[in-house]
N, C-alpha and C positions, 0 to 999 in steps of 0.2 A: 504494500500500500504506500502511496506517496507520503513522504514525510511532511511535517509541518514545522513552523518556525516559532521559537520562543525568543522573545526579546527581553533580556534580563537587565533590569535597571540598576545602576549604581545609586549612591546617595545623591540627592539633589544638590544644587549649588550651595556651598557653605563656605564659611571662613575657616579653612583648615589652618593650623598653626604650626610652623616649622622654623627652626633656627638656621642660621648660616654656619659655615665651617670656620674654625679658627686653627691656625698652625702653631700649636703650642706643645710643650713637653719635650722630653729627651729623645734622642734618636734610638731607633730599634737596634738592639744589640744582637749577638749571635744566637742567644737563647730565644726560643719561640714561646716558652711558657712565661706567665707573669711572675715577676719577682714578688717577694712578700710586701715590699714597699708599694709597687704598682697595684697589687691586689687590694691593699688597704685604701688606695685612692679611688676605688670604684664608686663608693657612695658620693664622693665629691664630684666625680665626672657625671654621674647620673643627675645630681642636683644642678650642675651647670647646664646640662642638656635640657632638663625640664624648665629651668629658668629662661633659657633662650627660647624655648617653645612658647612660653607664656608671654614673654616681654616683647619679642620681635614685632608682632602686629601692632604694638602700641607706640612704636617709634616712627619718625617720618620715613616715608617710602617703604615701611616694613611690609605692607601688603604686596608691593611689587617684588620684594625679595622672596616672599613665601609662595608666590604664585606657582612657580615650577613644582613645588612640593605639594601644593593643592592638587595639581594634575597627577603627580606621582601617587598620592593617596587614592585617587580615583582609579588609577591603573592597578594598584594593589587589589582594590575591590573587584574590578571587572575581571582581572586575571583569576581571582578566586572562583568566580562563576565559570569561566572558560575551562580552567584546569580541572575543576570538579567534574564538569561535563565530560571531558576527555577520559578521566579515570573511570567514569561510568559507561564508556563506550559510545558516547554521543559525539556529535560533530560541532566543534567550536569553529564558527565561520568567520567572525570578525569582531573587532573591538573599536568602538568609536568614543573619542574624548571630545567633549564640548567646551567652548570657551568659558562658560560660566562655572566650570568646575564639576559638572555632572558628566555622565557618560552611560554607555550601555554595551553589553556583550550580546552577540547574536549566536544562538545555539539552535541547531537543527536536530530534531528527534523524531523517530517513528511513532505512529499512533499507539503502538504497543508498549511504549515506555511507561513504567510504573509510576504511580503517584509518589512513592517514596523517592524514586530517582529525581523526579522534578523538584521535590522539596529539598533534597540534598544540594542540587545545583543552586537553588535560590539561597540556601543557607551559606554556601561556599563564598559568596560575595562579602557579606558583612564579617565573616570569620577570617577572611584573607588578611586584613591588616593586623589582627591579633596574632595570627601565626607568624607573620613576618616580624612584627615587633618583638615577640618572644624570642624568635631565633636570633635576631640581631642583638638583643640585650645579652643573651647567653654567649654569643660569638665575641662580645667585647672583652672577654676575660683574657685572651692571649693573642699575640700577634698573628700566629698562623691561622687561627679561626677568623680573625678580623679580615685577613686577606682573602680567605676562601669566601666569606660572606660577600665582600665587595665585588670580587671577580664574578661570583655566581649571579649577583644582582645585575651587573653590567651585561653578562652574557644573555640572561633572560630578557632584559630590556631590549637588546639589539635583535634577538631572534623574534620576540613578539612583535616588534615594530615591522620587521620584514614580512612576517607571516600573517599577522592578524590586524594590526592597526590600520584603520581606513579613514583617518582624518588627518588633515594637514597639521593640526595642532600637535598631535602625537608625534609626528615626524620632526616637528620643530623643537620639542621639549625632551622627549625620551632619550634620543641619542646623545645630546650633551650631558645629561645626567649620567648615562652609562660611561661616557668618556671621563667625567669627573671621578666616578667611582674607581675606574681603572688607575687613574693618576694617583689617587689617594692610596690605593692598594699597593702600588709599587714604588711610589716616590715620597709619600708623606712620612714624617717622623711618628714616633709612637703616640705622642699626645694628640696629634691631628687625626690619626687613624682611629684612635680610641674614641675621641669625641665624635667623629663622623659616624661611626657605627652605632654608638649609643644614641646619638641624635636621631638617626634613622629609626632605631627601635622605639624611642620615646614618641617620635612623630607618628609612626604607624599605630602605636597603641592609642594615642590621643585621637587620631583620625577615626578609630573605631568608636570611641565614646562620643565623638562629634556627630555620629549618626543617630544618637538617642531619639531625637524627635522624629526622624524618618522611620526608624524601626518601630516606634510605637504608633505609627499612623498606618492606615490601610492603603494609602496611595500618596503620590506626589506628582508635581508637574516636572516633567523631564523632556527636554527637547521641544518645549512649547505645548505639550499635551499632557493630560492627566493620565498617569499610569499606576497600576497596582504596585505597591511596595513589595520588597522581598518577603517580608513577614506576611503580608496580605496574600502573596502567591502561595506561601507554605500553608496558610490557613485554608485556602481554597482546596488544597490537595489532602490535608491531614485533619480537617474538621475543627480542631481547637482554634480559639480566636487568635488574631494576629498579635495581641498584646502578650499572650502566653509565650509565643515563639520569640517575640522581642526580648522578653525577660530571660528566656532560656539561652538565646544567643549572647546576650550581654553577660550573663553569668559564666558561660563557657569561655568567652573571651577574657573576662576578668580573671578567671582561674588560671588560664595559660600565662597571662602577663604577670600575675602575682607570683606564680611558681618560678618564673625566670628571674624576677626581681629578688625573691627570697634567696635563690641560688647564688646570684651575684653578690648580694649584700652579705650573705653568710661567709662567702669566701673572703670578702673584704674586711670582715670584722676582725679586730685584733684578738689574738689568742693569748690566753693566760698560760704562763709557764707551769709545767707539771712539777710536782714535788715528789 
């Protein structure tokens, strides 16, 4: 039977908050694991990244500085939809990023696709930023993991742009971010790479919570027309109301991010000498 088209929406336009990068800290030495001193610095770096996330939009021209990262947060969301669809054997056809910060992924599925599969694809979008944020926060613990995270991000950005992105905005913004990630991975000193990775993790985490209003609504205006929200689409498939699924997604995302923060902060906590 002929397939049909699902257009999966990302969050509507919003003021996502991201910081800029700073080139600070000592150079990376031959050891790839964190020293005890750098491990103890993790809480400070996380606080610095969080402060930049919160303060940058409130400075002159701050909104212009964070705009590329607003688009990046939408890309996290839409790639969550698309990659979930691919894992379930569906056809991820294209990804569109809009100038107002919203976007959508287009997925093709046969009429025999189960309601659960449709619901999982819808949930993959809002959970995408939480997964990325958790992974980057964990990766910030040592130089090797930071490099892997940045190179992986750059590779996926480039591949997704070539294969799925179908908007000029995406082609204008995503490749430069990929280039910056590669430069930081291979050229930046330890302080700059750690800040960049933790900033990306905090940014992704906050972008998930910035969807709060969208997730607790049954629909939103995207691309000039009213569309069913991700949680509304899940409710249509799995019967329970959209607010239930919004709460479930936020709790799941919070759990992932909290686990990664606890892990990093526990490593960074000073240890008492044993007697």
